[in-house]
Backbone as a ProteinNet text record, in pm:
[ID]
protein_1_A
[PRIMARY]
MKIRDLLKEKRTISCEFFPPREADGIPNVLRVIDRVKAYQPDFASVTYGAGGSTRAFTEEITMYIKRETDLEVMAHLTCVAQTREEIQSVLERLDQNGIENIIALRGDPPQGQTDFVPVAGGFEHATSLIKHIRQNFQFGVAGACYPEGHVESRDLIQDIEYAKRKVDQGVDFLVTQLFYDNDHFYAFLDRAAKAGINVPVLPGVLPILSTAQIRRFTGLCGATIPPELDRQLDQYADDDNAVRELGIEYATKQVRELWDSGVPGVHFYVLNRSYSVSKILDNLGIEGHTAGT
[TERTIARY]
-2934.8	-2890.7	-2744.9	-2724.1	-2598.9	-2497.9	-2381.7	-2289	-2236.7	-2239.2	-2233.1	-2325.7	-2433.7	-2545.7	-2518	-2467.1	-2428.5	-2315.6	-2228	-2123.6	-2141.2	-2256.6	-2305.9	-2366.8	-2435	-2486.5	-2403.2	-2282.5	-2222.2	-2038.5	-2012.4	-1863.2	-1903.1	-1827.1	-1889.8	-1773	-1813.5	-1735.8	-1801.5	-1681	-1730.2	-1633.9	-1687.1	-1598.4	-1586.4	-1490.3	-1459.2	-1436.3	-1522.9	-1512.2	-1478.9	-1412.6	-1382.9	-1457.6	-1490.7	-1562	-1468.1	-1488.8	-1412.1	-1375.8	-1291.9	-1263	-1356.7	-1420.3	-1531	-1652.9	-1768.2	-1880	-1883.4	-1837	-1867.1	-1811	-1731.6	-1686.5	-1785.3	-1886.4	-1970.9	-2030.9	-2103.4	-2147	-2057.4	-1924.2	-1848.5	-1823	-1827.7	-1815.4	-1943.3	-2070.9	-2191.8	-2201.5	-2153.8	-2142.9	-2044.5	-1937.9	-1840.3	-1915.5	-1988.4	-2085.5	-2187.5	-2249.7	-2326.7	-2272.1	-2182.7	-2104.2	-2080.3	-2013.1	-1986.2	-2098.4	-2178.5	-2304.6	-2370.4	-2342.2	-2359.2	-2304.9	-2201.5	-2125.1	-2200.5	-2286	-2361	-2278.2	-2193.4	-2102.6	-2244.6	-2164.7	-2245.7	-2288.7	-2155	-2180.1	-2086.3	-2110.7	-2002.9	-1965.5	-1845.9	-1787.6	-1771.4	-1752.5	-1739.8	-1638.8	-1521.1	-1414.8	-1422.1	-1360.5	-1314.7	-1201.8	-1225.6	-1067.9	-968.1	-863.9	-754	-789.5	-754.6	-802.5	-923.9	-1037	-1167.3	-1222	-1130.7	-1172.4	-1296.8	-1334	-1447.5	-1582.6	-1586.5	-1669.8	-1817.5	-1864.8	-2002.6	-2043.8	-1920.3	-1922.6	-1943.4	-1903	-1878.8	-2034.7	-2075.8	-2234.6	-2337.8	-2290.8	-2386.1	-2406.4	-2258.7	-2244	-2335.4	-2282.2	-2338.5	-2485.5	-2533.9	-2684.4	-2745.8	-2643.6	-2716.9	-2713.4	-2608.8	-2601.8	-2724.9	-2748.6	-2845.2	-3001.4	-2997.1	-3154.5	-3172.2	-3051.3	-3094.4	-3033.9	-2968	-2913.4	-2990.3	-2946.1	-2963.7	-2866.9	-2732.4	-2634.7	-2644	-2590.3	-2554.9	-2461.1	-2440	-2347.1	-2289.5	-2151.2	-2067.3	-2020.8	-2033.1	-1987.6	-1856.5	-1750	-1641.9	-1664.6	-1580.7	-1606.6	-1464.4	-1397	-1279.1	-1283.6	-1180.7	-1168.1	-1085.5	-1066.4	-964.6	-1074.2	-1002	-1094.2	-1207.7	-1270.1	-1412.4	-1412.5	-1484.9	-1530.5	-1606	-1618.2	-1708.8	-1864.2	-1895.3	-2031.2	-2049.3	-1954	-1954.1	-1980.8	-1914.1	-1913.9	-2031.7	-2104.6	-2237.2	-2331.8	-2319.9	-2427	-2430.9	-2271.7	-2295.8	-2338.6	-2323.4	-2362.8	-2552.2	-2586.5	-2740.5	-2778.7	-2723.4	-2743.6	-2760.8	-2651.8	-2652.3	-2753.3	-2795.8	-2896.8	-3023.5	-3037	-3177.4	-3219.6	-3091.8	-3108.6	-3097.3	-3105.6	-3111.1	-2988.7	-2861.1	-2737.1	-2735	-2679.6	-2666.4	-2512.6	-2462.1	-2286	-2197.4	-2081.5	-2005	-1864	-1765	-1627.6	-1554	-1509.5	-1459.9	-1310	-1249.1	-1106.9	-1066.9	-933.6	-873.7	-891.6	-821.2	-776.2	-634.5	-605.9	-473.5	-474.2	-352	-336.7	-388.2	-442.5	-460.4	-346.7	-383.2	-242.3	-159.4	-33.8	55.3	92.1	35.8	80.8	127.2	246.6	307.6	233.8	189.6	146	0.2	-93.3	-210.1	-253.3	-300.4	-327.8	-468	-569.6	-703.2	-734.3	-835.2	-881.1	-934.6	-928	-978.2	-1124.8	-1153.9	-1286.8	-1283.5	-1204.1	-1227.8	-1185.3	-1185	-1160.4	-1008	-951.5	-812.5	-750.4	-862	-822.7	-948.9	-911.5	-1055.7	-1124.2	-1047.1	-1100.6	-1203.6	-1184.1	-1252.4	-1417.5	-1363.7	-1491.6	-1577	-1521.7	-1581.5	-1671.1	-1606.1	-1656.4	-1796.6	-1788.4	-1902.8	-2002.2	-1966.5	-2066.8	-2154.6	-2089.9	-2167.1	-2244	-2200.2	-2253.2	-2429	-2397.3	-2494.4	-2599.4	-2538.2	-2616.1	-2621.3	-2695.9	-2732.9	-2648.2	-2567.8	-2500	-2394.8	-2382.6	-2301.9	-2182.5	-2037.9	-1923.4	-1827.4	-1740.9	-1617.7	-1484.8	-1399.9	-1247.8	-1141.8	-1039.2	-938.2	-819.3	-768.4	-637.9	-536	-398.8	-300.8	-216.9	-217.1	-132.3	35.2	91.7	217.3	254.7	162.4	177.7	130.4	65.4	52.4	197.4	212.1	328	374.7	276	291.3	316.6	287.6	343.6	468.5	492.2	617.3	673.5	594.7	621.2	498.7	480.7	350.4	270.2	356	313.7	231.3	251.3	198.5	71.2	121.2	-3.4	-110.6	-91.2	-211.9	-286.6	-196.3	-285.9	-365.7	-350.8	-442.5	-558.7	-535.2	-640	-747.8	-676.9	-747.4	-839.3	-783.6	-851.4	-992.7	-975	-1094.3	-1196.7	-1167.3	-1228.1	-1316.5	-1234.2	-1266.8	-1387.2	-1393	-1496.7	-1591.1	-1602.8	-1726.6	-1732.4	-1601.9	-1643.8	-1693.1	-1759.1	-1797.8	-1689.4	-1617.1	-1529.7	-1430	-1320.7	-1200.1	-1168.5	-1117.1	-1093.2	-957.9	-842.8	-706.2	-703.9	-572.8	-492.1	-436.2	-420.2	-370.8	-245.7	-221.5	-86.5	-112	55.7	53	104.8	149.4	203.1	112.2	12.4	-69.4	-54.1	117.4	162.8	155.4	153.3	141.1	12	-103.4	-203.6	-248.9	-193.2	-201	-118.9	-21.5	65.8	-6.4	-87.5	-167.7	-276.8	-338.6	-436.4	-387.3	-269.7	-197.6	-189	-184.8	-118.2	-248.4	-351.1	-495.1	-569.6	-553.8	-600.4	-543.5	-401.4	-339.1	-348.7	-409.4	-450.3	-596	-670.5	-817.9	-895.7	-865.8	-943.6	-1011.6	-1144.8	-1242.3	-1364.1	-1329.1	-1422.8	-1369.6	-1457.2	-1426.1	-1317.4	-1218.2	-1092.1	-1110.4	-1153.2	-1164.8	-1050.8	-991.4	-857.1	-876.5	-822	-845.8	-746.3	-791.9	-730.4	-720	-619.5	-575.4	-525.2	-612.1	-546.8	-451.1	-354.6	-224.1	-265.3	-258.7	-295.1	-164.7	-102	44.1	179.1	284.6	402.8	419	402	432.3	319.7	205.2	96.6	110.6	148.1	155.5	271.9	399.3	512.8	489.6	399.2	372.8	273.7	171.2	88.6	132.2	224.1	302.6	397.6	469.2	542.4	488.3	335.5	292.7	231	205.4	123.1	198.2	346.8	420.6	411	320.5	304.3	438.8	450.3	587.5	541.1	615.8	586.5	692	636.9	729	833.8	937.3	1069.7	1027.8	955.7	936.5	805.7	704.1	618.5	696.1	794	849.5	949.7	1034	1069.3	997.9	865.7	784.7	751.8	707.5	653.1	784.6	918.6	1002.8	1018.9	967.8	989.9	895.2	752	672.7	625.3	754.5	710.7	658.9	701.4	640.6	526	455.4	347.1	240.2	161.2	47	-50.8	-92.3	-185.2	-135.6	-0.7	67.2	66.4	90.7	83.9	-75.3	-145.7	-284.6	-315.1	-289.6	-318.9	-214.6	-110.1	-56.8	-96.7	-133	-237.7	-343.8	-403.7	-532.9	-491.6	-414.7	-359.1	-307.8	-224.5	-160.5	-314.7	-372.6	-465.7	-593.6	-609.3	-688.1	-616.9	-501.3	-401	-423.8	-429.9	-395.8	-548.7	-625.3	-788.4	-833.9	-789.6	-834.6	-738.3	-618.4	-585	-639.1	-676.7	-735.8	-873	-964	-1075.3	-1081.9	-975.9	-964	-904.1	-838.2	-805.7	-943.1	-1053	-1162.7	-1195.5	-1154.6	-1140.8	-1316.9	-1349.9	-1483.4	-1533.3	-1442.3	-1470.7	-1348	-1385	-1280.9	-1317.3	-1241.1	-1281.3	-1176.5	-1248.5	-1177.1	-1144.4	-1033.4	-1013.6	-1012.2	-1142.1	-1166	-1097.1	-1072.9	-1005.6	-1089.1	-1228.4	-1324.5	-1292.8	-1243.2	-1200.1	-1284.6	-1365.4	-1467.8	-1347.7	-1275.6	-1239	-1169.3	-1064.9	-966.2	-1054.8	-1158.1	-1206.9	-1311.8	-1347.7	-1449.3	-1403.6	-1262.7	-1189.8	-1167.7	-1125.8	-1080.2	-1200.8	-1321.2	-1429.3	-1502.4	-1458.7	-1485.1	-1397.7	-1274.4	-1171.1	-1184.9	-1240.2	-1251.8	-1400.9	-1509.4	-1634	-1696.4	-1688	-1716.2	-1876	-1952.6	-2082.8	-2156.6	-2260.9	-2341.4	-2262.5	-2126.4	-2035.8	-1977.1	-2061.7	-2014.9	-2141.4	-2118.4	-2201.3	-2302.8	-2433.8	-2547	-2610.4	-2540.3	-2601.1	-2704.2
420.9	368.8	400.8	443.2	479.1	349.3	370.4	271.8	216.8	325.5	270.2	125.7	186.8	75	-80.8	-39.7	-187.4	-245.9	-183	-262.3	-301.1	-254.5	-342.6	-466.3	-462.7	-588.5	-722.3	-668.8	-750.2	-691.3	-802.2	-736	-714	-617.3	-541.9	-566.8	-546.7	-558	-431.9	-369.3	-225.2	-180.2	-95.2	-55.8	96.3	110.9	273.8	305.5	384.6	418.7	584.6	635	761.6	821.2	947.9	1005.9	1043.3	1037.4	1059.5	1197.6	1241.8	1372.9	1446	1392.3	1460.2	1381.2	1462.2	1387.5	1277.5	1273.4	1135.8	998.3	1018.5	899.8	864.8	941.1	877.4	756.1	718.3	610	451.9	492.8	389	351	452.8	423.7	366	407.7	344	199.4	155.3	8.4	-68	-10.5	-78.8	-89.2	-4.1	-11	-141.7	-104.3	-234.3	-381.6	-372.6	-517.1	-557.8	-466.1	-480.3	-521.3	-442.6	-475.6	-595.1	-687.4	-835.3	-891.9	-849.6	-909.4	-875.7	-787.9	-736.6	-684.9	-599.4	-513.6	-452.3	-427.1	-381.5	-193	-147.6	-17.4	29.3	152	210.1	342.5	397.5	520.7	579.1	711.9	782.6	906.4	908.8	1006.7	1142.6	1217.1	1376.1	1334.5	1413.6	1396	1488.7	1466.7	1552.1	1660.4	1737.9	1900.6	1920.8	1832	1847.4	1872.4	1856	1893.1	1820.2	1743.1	1664.8	1642.7	1740.6	1720	1710.7	1783.5	1761.9	1631	1556	1432.2	1305.9	1370.3	1303.5	1279.9	1409.7	1426.3	1340.9	1340.6	1275.8	1141.2	1094.3	927.1	889.9	981.1	939.5	928.7	1015.8	1008.2	909.1	886.7	768.5	633.2	585.9	485.6	481.7	600.4	588	563.1	647.8	623.8	493.2	430.4	348.7	194.4	176.3	73.6	39.5	-102.1	-115.9	-82.8	-33.2	-22.9	103.7	106.3	219.3	279.2	418.6	475.6	583.8	594.5	711.7	790	945.7	1055.1	1113	1116.8	1195.3	1335.1	1405.7	1554.4	1593.9	1698.7	1721.4	1898.4	1969.5	2108.1	2167.9	2110	2138.9	2233.5	2365.6	2478.4	2485.9	2468.6	2530.5	2609	2697	2784.6	2678	2734.6	2676.8	2679	2787	2837.8	2701.2	2725.8	2601.4	2476.5	2433.6	2292.4	2303.6	2392.6	2375.7	2345.6	2417.3	2377.8	2242.3	2201.6	2027.2	1979.8	1963.4	1892	1902.9	2032.6	2029.7	1947.3	1965.7	1894	1753.2	1706	1549	1528.3	1598.2	1558.8	1560.5	1652.4	1663.2	1567.3	1482.9	1382.4	1220.2	1222.5	1108.4	1040	1123.6	1063.2	1083.7	945.9	945.1	917.2	917.1	897.9	979.7	1026	1118.2	1068.4	1069	1036.1	1181.4	1235.3	1367.5	1372.6	1432.6	1435	1577.7	1585.8	1720.5	1751.6	1632.5	1618.9	1667.1	1615.8	1658	1782.6	1854.6	1972.1	1977.7	2086.5	2080.3	2044.9	2007.4	1953.1	2062.5	2065.3	2176.2	2224.3	2209.6	2235.6	2141.8	2166.5	2059	2048.4	2186.2	2192.1	2237.1	2171.4	2217.2	2348.5	2437.6	2572.4	2586.3	2619.3	2631.2	2774.5	2769.6	2880.6	2985.1	3104.8	3194.8	3144.7	3144.7	3102.2	2955.4	2895.2	2739.5	2666.9	2529.9	2439.5	2415.6	2423.7	2388.9	2225	2157.5	2010.7	1929.2	1804.9	1707	1733.8	1747.5	1740.7	1874.7	2001.3	2109.7	2046	1993.1	1952.7	1850	1764.9	1680.1	1742.3	1833.4	1924.4	1970.7	2052.7	2111.2	2041.9	1910.3	1834.6	1763.2	1748.2	1690.6	1805.3	1909.2	2024.6	2067.5	2025.2	2090.5	1969.9	1852	1762.5	1612	1527.6	1396.5	1295.1	1336.3	1231.4	1129.2	998	911.7	983	969.5	1035.1	954.4	886.2	827	920.8	869.2	954.4	858.3	929.9	819	813.5	698.9	680.7	618	625.4	573.5	474.1	355.4	221.7	261.2	332.4	340.8	498.9	579.4	704.6	787.4	923.4	1001.8	1075	1095.5	1148	1268	1346.7	1500.9	1491.2	1360.3	1334.2	1318.6	1357.1	1391.4	1274.6	1174.9	1043.8	979.3	827.8	772.7	808.1	875.1	924	1030.1	1145.9	1255.8	1214	1120	1065.5	1002.3	915.1	847.8	969.7	1052.6	1186.4	1231.8	1257.5	1311.6	1239.4	1119	1026.3	1014.6	1024.8	1056.4	1175.5	1271.6	1403.4	1365.7	1329.8	1287.9	1202.3	1094.5	1004.1	1103.6	1204.4	1297.1	1395.8	1425.6	1519.7	1442.4	1308	1216	1126.8	1085.3	992.7	832.7	780.3	657.7	525.9	559.5	470	515.1	444.1	476.7	389.3	434.6	362.2	365.3	274	285.2	337.7	382.5	431.1	258.5	266	111	71.9	-50.8	-88.5	-245.2	-312	-430.9	-555	-493.5	-592.7	-583.1	-649.3	-659.5	-643.9	-639.3	-625.7	-477.7	-383.3	-243.8	-218.6	-270.7	-262	-292	-415.5	-470.3	-368.6	-323.2	-198.7	-93.1	-44.7	67.4	50.1	-76.1	-118.6	-109.5	-162	-125.1	-15.1	98.1	210.9	311.8	250.5	323.5	293.4	139.5	87.6	188.1	204	300.1	419	456.8	608	644.3	527.2	528.2	535.3	508.4	498.5	365.4	381.6	285.1	235.3	313.3	292.8	169.4	126.4	20.6	71.2	3.3	48	-73.7	-21.2	-69.7	-86.3	-197.8	-184.2	-172.8	-82	-46.4	-122.5	-188.1	-287.2	-259.9	-200.2	-170.4	-283.3	-368.9	-485.5	-418.8	-452.3	-412.9	-428.8	-352.1	-358.7	-352.8	-291.4	-264.8	-217.9	-275.7	-238.4	-75.7	1.6	132.1	205.9	135.6	206.2	212.6	90.2	88.9	142.4	148.4	209	397	402.1	569.5	585.3	497.4	528.8	515.2	439.9	403.4	505.2	553.1	677.1	811.3	824.8	947.9	915.1	834.2	822.7	780.1	732.6	678.5	553.4	464	313.9	232.9	128.3	61.4	-80.5	-144.1	-287.4	-388.1	-459	-588	-644.6	-676.3	-714.3	-804.2	-928.8	-1025.5	-987.5	-908	-861.4	-737.4	-688.1	-581.5	-667.2	-785	-841.4	-901.4	-955.1	-988.7	-900.6	-784.8	-683	-633.5	-639	-623.2	-729.7	-850.3	-961.4	-957.1	-906.5	-892.7	-724.5	-646.6	-533.7	-478.4	-566.6	-521.8	-608.2	-687.5	-741.6	-718.7	-641.7	-577	-707.3	-772.2	-899.2	-975.2	-1013.7	-1075.8	-1029	-911.5	-792.9	-814.9	-796	-795.1	-918.3	-1045.5	-1174.8	-1174.4	-1136.1	-1168.7	-1061.3	-956.3	-871.9	-924.5	-995.7	-1101.1	-1167.4	-1275.6	-1357.6	-1275.5	-1204.7	-1127.8	-1065.1	-1010.5	-934.5	-1049.1	-1154.6	-1259.6	-1306.5	-1323.3	-1397.8	-1275.5	-1136.5	-1042.4	-1026.3	-1016.7	-1025.4	-1113.5	-1257	-1409.4	-1377.8	-1315.4	-1300.3	-1205.2	-1091.7	-984.3	-1044.8	-1109.3	-1142.3	-1252.7	-1320	-1442.2	-1386	-1239.2	-1198.7	-1120.6	-1113.1	-1036.9	-917.5	-847.5	-715.5	-694.7	-568.5	-547.1	-511.9	-519.7	-499.5	-515.2	-492.2	-474.5	-383.4	-272.1	-171.6	-177.5	-192	-224.8	-99.7	-49.3	61.2	-9.3	1.1	-35.3	-19	137.3	207.3	180.5	173.2	178.4	68.4	-51.3	-176.1	-289	-347.8	-471.1	-595.6	-622.8	-764.6	-823.8	-760.8	-784.3	-802.7	-718.6	-712.4	-845.8	-856.4	-983.2	-1121.7	-1106.7	-1225.8	-1266.5	-1158	-1162	-1224.8	-1153.2	-1201.2	-1344.7	-1386.4	-1522.7	-1612.3	-1567.9	-1656.6	-1690.6	-1542.4	-1536.5	-1634.1	-1614.6	-1721.1	-1660.4	-1525.2	-1479	-1493.1	-1551.8	-1576.9	-1427.8	-1420	-1302.2	-1191.6	-1235.1	-1130.3	-1200.7	-1304.6	-1366.2	-1354.7	-1359.8	-1311.1	-1427.6	-1371.5	-1458	-1510.3	-1443.2	-1522.5	-1424.9
1462.6	1587.5	1613.4	1734.2	1792.8	1784.9	1723.1	1724.6	1859.5	1952.5	2115.2	2135.9	2098.2	2137.9	2049.1	1928.1	1847.2	1933	1964.2	2025.9	2170.5	2229.3	2340.5	2311.6	2203.1	2170.5	2089.7	2014.1	1954.5	1895.3	1869.1	1804.1	1645.3	1611.8	1478.6	1390.6	1269.4	1156.5	1090.8	1034.8	956.9	858.5	778.2	638	624.1	568.5	551.3	408	350.2	228.5	206.1	105	83.1	-43	-35.9	-154.7	-276.6	-404.1	-505.8	-515.2	-603.9	-608.5	-727.5	-793.5	-887.7	-877.6	-907	-864.6	-955.9	-1075.4	-1182.7	-1113.8	-1007.6	-960	-822	-812.2	-716.2	-727.3	-846.8	-882.3	-880	-874	-856.2	-716.3	-620.1	-474.9	-439.4	-503.6	-469.7	-479.6	-611.8	-647.9	-555.3	-525.3	-422.3	-296.3	-232.1	-126.5	-134.9	-255	-275.6	-254.5	-305	-312.9	-187.3	-110.5	45.3	124.1	122.9	207.1	188.4	101.2	95.9	219.5	259.1	362	540.2	508.7	632	722.7	675.1	778.6	888.1	1003.2	1106.4	1100	1036.1	987.1	899.4	834.3	739.2	770.9	736.7	748.3	638.3	607.1	494.9	537.9	470	498.9	422.9	486.7	411.7	325.5	218.1	141.9	191.3	167	217.7	216.7	353.1	339.6	322.1	373.2	351.2	191.1	114	-7.5	-73.1	-18.8	-101.1	6	85.1	203.4	141.6	42.6	-4.5	-52.6	-118.6	-148.2	-36.8	81.7	195.1	235.2	242.9	307.7	210.9	86.2	-10.4	-11	16.5	8.2	141	261.6	386.1	380.4	338.2	301.7	236.8	116.8	32.2	123.5	194.2	262	362.1	431.2	537.1	458.2	351.6	280.3	221.5	160.9	69.3	105.1	205.8	282.2	410.2	466.7	587.9	684.2	616.5	708.7	818.7	910.7	995.5	949.9	967.3	877.5	985.4	968.4	1051.4	951.4	956.7	904.1	942.8	879.8	932.7	930.5	1014.5	1002.5	1082.6	1005.1	1039.2	1042.3	1139.9	1150.1	1054.8	948.8	838.2	750.8	725.8	635.6	646.6	781.3	812.8	944.3	921.8	1065.3	1140.2	1290.6	1376.7	1301.7	1246.7	1164.9	1063.7	981.1	847.3	920.6	1032.4	1089.6	1141.8	1196.3	1268.1	1157.3	1022.9	942	892.8	872.8	850.7	914.6	1090.8	1181.2	1161.3	1127.9	1118.4	1013.8	900.3	808	804.6	849.1	878.5	989.3	1089	1199.6	1130.7	1032.1	976.7	865.8	826.2	750.7	811.8	935.4	1015.9	1073.9	1024.2	1072.5	1203.8	1265.7	1416.6	1466.5	1371.7	1421.1	1355.9	1425.9	1377.9	1427.8	1347.5	1397.9	1374.4	1481.4	1493.1	1513.2	1389.2	1369.6	1363.1	1354.3	1345.8	1197.8	1145.3	1013.7	951.2	828.8	786.9	724.3	738.8	659.8	499.4	459.6	304.9	240.2	115.2	22	-2.4	20.4	-13.1	121.3	203.7	364.6	459.2	522.9	599.1	758.1	801.3	931.4	925.6	1045.2	1055.8	1125.3	1037.4	1091.4	1076.3	1175.6	1190.4	1121.3	1027.6	987.5	1097.4	1062.9	1184.8	1204.4	1348.7	1365.3	1380.7	1347	1345.4	1462.5	1440.7	1556.6	1550.4	1662.9	1683.3	1665.4	1745.1	1803.6	1780.1	1758.8	1772	1903.8	2005.6	2143.8	2141.9	2093.3	2083.1	1999.7	1872.7	1783.7	1892.3	1967.5	2033	2131	2190.8	2313.9	2238.2	2107.1	2074.8	2021.5	1963.7	1908.3	2043.1	2138.5	2263.4	2335	2313.8	2407.7	2319.9	2166.2	2097.3	2002.5	2009.6	1957.1	2033.8	1983.7	2017.6	1933.2	1853.8	1788.1	1905.9	1815.9	1864.9	1839.4	1891.4	1867	1894.8	1776.9	1791.1	1768.4	1809.1	1798.8	1724.5	1703.5	1644.8	1728	1706.5	1794.2	1716	1783.5	1690.4	1773	1766.2	1828.6	1815.3	1741.5	1698.9	1760.7	1788.3	1813.9	1670.9	1700.9	1599.6	1539	1434.7	1373.2	1440.5	1506.8	1557.9	1713.5	1759.2	1894	1931.9	2038.8	2105.9	2122.9	2187.5	2229.9	2251.1	2303.7	2321.8	2450.3	2538.9	2643.9	2620.3	2552.3	2521.5	2410.7	2320	2231.3	2327	2408	2526.7	2588	2608	2670.8	2591.7	2448.5	2371.9	2368.9	2340.7	2333.8	2440.9	2583.4	2687.6	2709.6	2628.9	2640.6	2533.2	2455.7	2362.6	2426.8	2513.7	2590.8	2689.2	2751.5	2867.7	2802.9	2666.2	2614.9	2566	2587.7	2570.3	2422.6	2380.6	2279.7	2324.7	2232.8	2274.3	2252.5	2142.4	2117.3	2028.3	2026.1	1949.2	1826.1	1722.8	1592.8	1559.8	1555.8	1551.7	1399.1	1385.1	1243.4	1220	1077.3	1025.1	1092.4	1113.6	1174.1	1120.5	1115.3	1063.1	1176.2	1261.1	1402.1	1503.2	1543.3	1625.2	1764.9	1799.8	1907.2	1961.4	1855.8	1867.4	1921.5	1889.4	1923.4	2044	2101.8	2238.6	2329.1	2303.9	2371.1	2398.9	2290.1	2300.6	2401.4	2375.1	2478.1	2631.4	2654.8	2775.8	2821.9	2739.2	2753.9	2796.4	2738.1	2739.1	2853.7	2925.4	3047.8	3163.3	3137.5	3263.9	3256.4	3150	3134.6	3177.6	3205.4	3235	3159.3	3005.3	2881.5	2900.2	2896.7	2915.1	2848.6	2701.7	2600.7	2512.5	2416.6	2326	2207	2177.2	2090.1	1959.8	1854.4	1725.3	1660.5	1602	1526.3	1377.2	1339.3	1210.9	1095.8	1011.6	912.7	779.2	719.8	584.7	498.2	418.6	329.3	237	230.1	121.1	-10.7	-87.3	-253.8	-329.2	-290.4	-402.1	-275.6	-331.9	-245.4	-233.1	-336.4	-345.2	-278.1	-293.2	-208.5	-19.7	-7.7	154.4	190	105.3	171	166.2	92.8	94.8	205.2	240.2	341.5	449.1	508.7	623.7	643.9	538.8	541.6	592.6	546.5	584.8	728.2	777.2	903.4	993.3	974.3	1069.3	1128.1	1072.2	1078.7	1031.7	1084.5	1058.1	984.4	916.2	827.7	902.5	955.9	1009.8	922.1	956.8	878.8	751.5	793.6	727	605.6	653.4	561.7	465.8	520.5	447	316.4	379.4	271.7	171.4	180.8	92.5	-6.5	47.5	-45.5	-128.4	-99.7	-159.7	-281.3	-252.4	-339	-478.6	-414.4	-516.7	-539.3	-530.7	-555.8	-717.9	-810.5	-947.7	-988.7	-907.3	-921.3	-830.8	-874.2	-769.7	-727.1	-843.7	-810.7	-717.3	-700.8	-601.9	-493.9	-477.7	-357.4	-284.7	-384.8	-307.4	-273.3	-310.2	-269	-142.1	-131.5	-9	104.4	54.6	169.2	226.3	131.9	188.5	284.3	267	352	474.8	451.2	583.1	697.9	593.7	672.5	741.4	674	719.7	861.6	861.8	969.3	1077.7	1047.5	1139.1	1202	1129.8	1179.7	1264	1216.3	1293.6	1451.3	1479.4	1576.9	1662.5	1604.1	1664.8	1719.6	1623.8	1688.5	1801.4	1776.5	1884.4	2003.6	2020.2	2145.4	2195.1	2130.4	2218.1	2166.1	2050.1	2028.4	2003.6	2048.2	2014.3	1881.3	1792.4	1636.8	1567.1	1426.6	1348	1239.8	1212.1	1108.1	995.9	866.8	761.6	668	625.7	523.7	410.4	323.1	211.1	113.1	83	-25.3	-143.6	-119	-253.8	-343.9	-258	-350.9	-265.7	-326.3	-249.8	-257.3	-335.3	-351.8	-221.8	-183.9	-78.3	54.6	77.1	211.5	184.4	67	57.7	68	7.3	45.1	187.1	238.6	361.4	477.1	448	528.6	495.6	379	324.9	391.1	385.6	460.5	612.7	677.1	818.3	851.1	770.3	793.8	926.2	958.8	1068.5	1057.6	1178.7	1165.8	1136.3	1054.5	1030.3	900.2	887.4	828.5	682.6	635	496.8	416	282.4	182.5	188.7	146.5	162	278.4	414.6	529.3	602.3
[MASK]
+++++++++++++++++++++++++++++++++++++++++++++++++++++++++++++++++++++++++++++++++++++++++++++++++++++++++++++++++++++++++++++++++++++++++++++++++++++++++++++++++++++++++++++++++++++++++++++++++++++++++++++++++++++++++++++++++++++++++++++++++++++++++++++++++++++++++++++++++++++++++++++++++++++

């Protein structure tokens, strides 16, 4: 089923997983997926590793979800380190295996590189990848967006222009990068509406697991940490268990406010850990998305 059709029927809960670096890590990812699916998420997505390094595992896990679960699945596809012909082959394999949804991304530079440089014969931007998919396949297509602006955007005006180009090329919906202040998300929606972006925007939520981890993530992607949350992260910096519980409490409040504001869905970055997302969904008690319902 196309996720765009799901979004017409209901507000969705979705979860994002990432492939392991080595093949022997795949069973653990599959166990996490099995635990999370008890909460009946509406779809799952599977990322590419940094630089496209684990793309074969991405395909394997994506196809497992499609074959072995009731979840709809969305495969990530990036422009990194692949020619147009190689990407065409990936798309054909996904299509042949019944995958109906893609999130098309430019992707991060390979490890050791600071700037994105397309390979010879490759796609330069997410917009060109989206255009290719739309012209050659029947996939549902999603794109990424950035409430606080992409780190490479000159300013928020340029950033929303890039988002609009993705919509103009035919994305069905957008999924945001992580953020910890909902006001950034609401401000993005205002900018999007003024730019003529009229597709659903799913907020992406990352439950905090440790102080060091979230400082690293936000530093890389340009997201900010609100002052009071930042103070609490400092307070429990040496206690990962306490920070994990803080992350559950904070994300529960954040998602409840987003849900009450009428968002079309919420997309959880699970980081292949089921505990925090399970607790958040238990806390929220959202109908159809609690274990055993």
